[in-house]
N, C-alpha and C positions, 0 to 999 in steps of 0.2 A: 504494500500500500504506500501511497505517497506521503509527502510532508504536509503538515497542517499548521495553521496559526503563525505565519511568519511575523517576526518582530525585529525591526531594524535597530541597530545600535545608534546612539545619538549622532555619531559622525558618519553613519551609513556605510561603514567599511565592513561590517559584519552583520549577520542575521542569525537569529535563533529560530528553529522550527521544531515542531513536535513530530516524532516518527514512531509508529507502533513497532514494537519488537515482534518479529515474525513468530517466535516460539511462544511468548507469554501474552502477546497482544496488549501488553502494558506500554504506555507511551514513555519515551525518553526524549530529552532535548538534545538537539544537535546544533553545533555552531558552524556556520558557513562563512569562510573568509572570502568575500566577494572579489577582492583583488587577485587572489591566488586561485580561486575556484576550488578550494578544498573544503571538505566537511569533516568535522571531528565530533565524536560523541561527547556531549557536555555533561549529561547525567547518565548514570547506569545503576539506579537503585532497583530494589525489588518492587517499588511502588509505581504508581501511575503519575508521571511528572507532566505538568501542563502549564499553560498560561504564563510564559516568561515576560518579565518587564525589566528593562534596563534602568539602572540608576542614571541620573542626569549626566554624570561624568563618564559613564560607560565602563566603570571599573567593577561594578557588581550587578548581579541579576537576582531578582526575587521571582519565585515561581511557586505554584501549588503542587503538592504531592500528597497522594493518598497512600498511606502506609499503615499496615495493620488495622485497616478498616476505618481510619479517621483521617480527615484532611488537615493539613497544616501548611504554613508558609515557610519556605526555606530560602536562604540567601547564600549565594556562591560568588566567589571572585571570578570575573570574566577572563582573567589572564593566567590562571594557574590550574593545576590539576588537584588542588587541595579539595577535600570533601566539602560539600555544602553543610551549612549549619542551620538547625531548626531555629527559625526566627520567632514564630508565634503559633500556638495551637489556636486555629481560628478557621471557622467555616467561611466559605466564599472564595472569590478569585481575585488575584491582584489585577488592578485595572490601570494604574498609573503611578508614577513616583513624582512627588512635587519637585520643582526645579531647585529648591533650596536643599533638597535631600532629607528633609526632616520628617516627611510623611509618605507612607505608601497607601494608596487609595485602594480599598477592597470592596468589590461588589458582593455584598453579603446576602442580598435578596433582590428580587426584581424591583428596580427603581430606587434602591437604597445604596448609598456609598458611605463607607466608614473610613475616616482618616486615622490610620494606625501610625503612631509615632515610631520613628526608628530608634529613639533613645528615651527611656524612662518617663515620658509624659503620658497623661491619660488618653485613652482612645475616645474619639468623639464621632458621633453619627450626625449626619446632616439631616435637617428636617425633611420628611417625605409626607406625601399625602396621596390618596387614591387618584389615579389619572395622571400623576406626575412621573417623569423619568429623570433620573439624576445622572450627570456625567461630569467628569473633570474637564476644565478648560485650561488653556495655557496660563499657568500661574505666574504672578509677579515673582521675581527672584526671592524676595523675603517673605512672601505671604501666599499661601495656597488659596486658590479660589475654586469654586465649584458652581455649576449651573444646574438648574432643574427646569424642565419645560413641560408644558401641557400641549398636546396635539389637538388641533381643530379638525384635521383630516389627515390621511396619510400624506406625509411629505410637507405638510403645512403646520406651522406652529401658531398657537393663539397667545401664549403667554411665556415669557422667559424671566427667570429670577436668577441672580448671581449672588452667591453667599461667600463670605470670608471664612477662614478657618475657624473663627469663633462661632459660626453658625448664624450670624446676623446677616440679613439681606443688605447688599451694597448697591444693587441695581435691579430695577424691575421694569419690564416693558411688556405692553400688550399690543398686539397687532393682528390683523386678519390677512 
């Protein structure tokens, strides 16, 4: 089977993809060096590894892995063969990494994004409501921002709100 879920490095020189192992059917992550055209296995756990997200500086990767029946987030150096480290026991999928490197955004449920700090700060969830979809937007270097939107029809948005890391709205816009 082919590769899935390509994720480019911040400098676009490398790409991570999910590839199922032919024997176990569990996914591993593979790193492709786009300049050289080479592919190397990035993870080789007994678990199902998926959803890679690069750190803003391209030096680390966070990904989801299901091992022994439960999902967790793992972080691994992008340039070494050192083993990955369990970052957090947490359901959900990594979605983005804030530009300042302080938060990993995790999609914990449909329409819900959780900001998970990379160092000792409390986890914060963004406000959600029925009919809203939440997504990260390009954050300011020192402050992560997130947007949620309500659709009026497929491909058309009726309302957009942008929230700061503190969960307070900073911009709201309605349009048809």
